[in-house]
ZAGU-467622 format. One line per field, with one value per residue (C-alpha): chain; z, y, x. Coordinates in pm, whole numbers, plus 50000, padded with zeros to 5 digits. Layout:
// residues N
chain: c(A,...)
up: c(Z,...)
north: c(Y,...)
east: c(X,...)
This chain:
// residues 319
chain: c(A,A,A,A,A,A,A,A,A,A,A,A,A,A,A,A,A,A,A,A,A,A,A,A,A,A,A,A,A,A,A,A,A,A,A,A,A,A,A,A,A,A,A,A,A,A,A,A,A,A,A,A,A,A,A,A,A,A,A,A,A,A,A,A,A,A,A,A,A,A,A,A,A,A,A,A,A,A,A,A,A,A,A,A,A,A,A,A,A,A,A,A,A,A,A,A,A,A,A,A,A,A,A,A,A,A,A,A,A,A,A,A,A,A,A,A,A,A,A,A,A,A,A,A,A,A,A,A,A,A,A,A,A,A,A,A,A,A,A,A,A,A,A,A,A,A,A,A,A,A,A,A,A,A,A,A,A,A,A,A,A,A,A,A,A,A,A,A,A,A,A,A,A,A,A,A,A,A,A,A,A,A,A,A,A,A,A,A,A,A,A,A,A,A,A,A,A,A,A,A,A,A,A,A,A,A,A,A,A,A,A,A,A,A,A,A,A,A,A,A,A,A,A,A,A,A,A,A,A,A,A,A,A,A,A,A,A,A,A,A,A,A,A,A,A,A,A,A,A,A,A,A,A,A,A,A,A,A,A,A,A,A,A,A,A,A,A,A,A,A,A,A,A,A,A,A,A,A,A,A,A,A,A,A,A,A,A,A,A,A,A,A,A,A,A,A,A,A,A,A,A,A,A,A,A,A,A,A,A,A,A,A,A,A,A,A,A,A,A)
up: c(52423,52495,52721,52914,53050,53095,53069,52986,53360,53404,53143,53396,53554,53223,53215,53343,53084,52764,52588,52636,52263,52263,52586,52453,52132,52337,52544,52225,52087,52407,52420,52054,52129,52385,52369,52447,52808,52808,52588,52620,52414,52268,52025,52034,51786,51658,51479,51163,51384,51575,51334,51028,50747,50631,50349,50370,50117,50214,50137,49841,49685,49787,49993,50359,50486,50851,51079,51333,51643,52007,52305,52674,52671,52326,51963,51768,51404,51322,50985,50817,50538,50247,49958,49604,49576,49912,49808,49537,49794,50039,49760,49702,50074,50070,49756,49902,49662,49953,50294,50600,50853,51178,51228,51452,51563,51573,51668,51500,51633,51666,51402,51431,51159,51086,50982,50809,50654,50355,50166,49793,49531,49215,48890,48766,48420,48144,47887,47856,47836,48073,48184,48325,48591,48658,48982,49010,49151,48854,48729,49034,48824,48454,48316,47968,47780,47405,47327,47554,47848,48170,48347,48701,48737,49072,49020,49202,49471,49545,49570,49830,50027,50035,50151,50444,50525,50547,50773,51001,51024,51126,51380,51533,51566,51737,51965,51844,51909,51899,51563,51447,51532,51344,51045,51038,51041,50761,50544,50605,50495,50183,50086,50144,49935,49648,49657,49653,49351,49161,49228,49127,48802,48727,48773,48563,48290,48312,48287,47990,47800,47887,48111,48289,48478,48624,48689,48942,49040,49373,49537,49867,49977,49690,49774,49731,49918,50218,50505,50672,50395,50486,50145,50233,50572,50419,50228,50534,50324,50082,49769,49667,49829,50126,49929,50066,49758,49966,50056,49688,49596,49852,49723,49367,49479,49658,49391,49123,49319,49328,48949,48895,48778,48891,49030,49010,49141,48925,48991,48881,48824,48446,48363,48300,48118,47872,47537,47551,47174,47104,47454,47425,47773,47825,48068,48233,48280,47994,48068,48036,47991,47669,47612,47282,47203,47071,46863,46707,46750,46895,47098,47377,47698,47966,48206,47933,47825,48188,48222,47908,48055,48378,48176,48012,48351,48190,48525,48636,48886,49246,49484)
north: c(50286,50219,49969,50004,49669,49445,49100,48935,48888,49265,49279,49161,49506,49640,49393,49660,49916,49708,49470,49104,49054,49344,49223,48868,49001,49219,48920,48722,49015,49034,48660,48660,48903,48703,48916,49243,49354,49635,49770,50146,50152,49873,49984,49797,49511,49330,49000,48963,48832,49156,49427,49514,49765,49888,50105,50320,50545,50909,51128,51288,50949,50928,50656,50677,50422,50318,50101,49899,49755,49678,49903,49833,49987,49894,49835,50158,50257,50534,50717,50683,50869,50635,50723,50622,50353,50206,50201,49947,49691,49764,49696,49364,49290,49358,49148,48853,48880,48964,48800,49021,48968,49151,49524,49774,50127,50362,50727,50968,51322,51402,51155,50787,50538,50182,49927,49657,49345,49180,48860,48887,48614,48740,48550,48543,48695,48448,48512,48566,48942,49042,49394,49473,49739,49904,50097,50364,50694,50930,50777,50627,50376,50287,50025,49876,49636,49571,49910,50106,50281,50456,50691,50832,51085,51110,51468,51640,51373,51414,51792,51744,51499,51754,52017,51798,51716,52086,52149,51862,52004,52347,52206,51981,52278,52477,52187,52189,51820,51829,52002,51732,51460,51640,51693,51325,51224,51470,51341,50980,51055,51231,50941,50685,50890,50911,50533,50473,50700,50546,50188,50270,50436,50136,49885,50101,50108,49729,49672,49911,49711,49366,49270,48935,48935,49207,49144,49363,49386,49223,49502,49322,49406,49648,49914,50213,50057,49924,50180,49995,50079,50344,50510,50601,50754,51073,51121,51184,51125,51411,51203,50887,50656,50629,50600,50311,50087,49790,49973,50059,49695,49582,49838,49711,49349,49389,49618,49371,49085,49272,49310,48940,49016,48803,48960,48799,48919,48886,48923,49271,49177,49229,49429,49754,49588,49366,49465,49375,49315,49086,48989,49142,49214,49523,49531,49857,50062,50309,50677,50907,50802,50599,50240,50176,49814,49754,49460,49543,49925,49948,50271,50272,50466,50295,50243,50118,49874,49760,49723,49508,49291,49263,49144,48879,48791,48791,48716,48467,48482,48571,48278)
east: c(48530,48894,49062,49387,49502,49806,49649,49322,49257,49229,48953,48696,48676,48542,48251,48012,48124,48135,47895,47986,48059,48309,48469,48512,48668,48905,49016,49088,49290,49494,49562,49667,49952,50145,50460,50280,50339,50088,49810,49792,49473,49263,48994,48661,48629,48322,48268,48061,47777,47719,47837,47629,47647,47307,47182,46872,46703,46664,46364,46541,46605,46970,47137,47236,47487,47478,47688,47492,47659,47572,47647,47593,47245,47114,47203,47256,47280,47526,47536,47876,48052,48131,48360,48264,48533,48421,48056,48137,48255,47973,47724,47900,47863,47488,47438,47630,47927,48158,48191,48225,48502,48577,48527,48702,48619,48919,48934,49176,49152,48783,48670,48580,48667,48551,48810,48608,48759,48595,48668,48605,48630,48802,48839,49196,49237,49322,49592,49968,50003,50284,50376,50719,50773,51110,51167,51434,51556,51516,51192,51024,50832,50825,50585,50600,50372,50380,50538,50300,50467,50372,50616,50616,50897,51072,51188,50901,50893,51265,51215,50941,51155,51438,51188,51080,51444,51532,51231,51337,51687,51556,51312,51579,51810,51535,51440,51079,51015,50635,50647,50892,50640,50362,50591,50685,50320,50242,50527,50421,50064,50191,50419,50143,49899,50151,50207,49832,49787,50079,49966,49607,49720,49944,49661,49425,49693,49729,49354,49324,49588,49456,49749,49713,50044,50268,50633,50816,51179,51258,51460,51520,51874,51938,52198,51968,51674,51867,51871,52161,52408,52665,52631,52274,52337,52474,52150,51923,51612,51681,51616,51433,51692,51458,51136,50918,50935,50820,50499,50448,50497,50239,49987,50041,50003,49672,49520,49630,49471,49140,49161,49243,49598,49891,50210,50553,50890,51202,51574,51690,52056,52092,51781,51972,52263,52076,51930,51562,51561,51859,51977,52326,52471,52683,52975,52874,52559,52501,52555,52257,51896,51924,52031,52214,52280,52636,52514,52175,52214,51865,51815,51558,51495,51704,51412,51177,51448,51480,51100,51091,51367,51171,50870,51094,51252,51598,51764,51500,51218,51297,51309)
């Protein structure tokens, strides 16, 4: 069930191969992307009116999930594999706590996947407990709230990035371009999986400590996250300079929204130079991994100190 077409006018020739509801949805998708000159492949989409998720009880007392949608000949119900975390939201859909949006069937390799959008109402948590999150190159992420901290070291991640970089170099030298594409896809999946795990652990940590708001550094345009900077070009992805911090931020934002936790972005300008206890500002970044305040003599891990400053928004909220 794929469509190759240039414009919505060409879709008419598929009218004998696709159900009318799928064809109409395809035409809307094509018209919505006015700048696209050609669609190499357009996966079938369904509205909430003609796509349903159903749950049936099996003979052994277990549950069997099915997706029901129309085809040209008849409506069919197909068994689907549902992960435990997905089952929670599907149960909300069946009970009326979630509203179904559009659905799309997508094939990857030999497997078919359902992309189903849901709208869920979440109550925002009440209170004033704020957690600060510092992002960096040595420790990828450090969170701090009321003296409790969560660390994600970047050491192992940087090692893996260097490993992939060395493989790319060897494959480029050998001219193995197909292997290069497969390697790039593998590295992308690994990075995305790591960001999902980190963001999930962060939100679980926030929930466990009663956090109502998370403050993150706004790293837009930062030297070590901007791929256009000349200083980065020598790195070739061998460290965390090229880590997708924006993707990590987006994962944190949507997982926090599902938990009813607010997310704010703050300016990172003075977070590593300011003492989170007395507010003294140093002239230069401290050497090593510890911040020692010249005024109050307080000693704290440099990233924890920065995370506490992020929570206080010492440089103000991002515009």
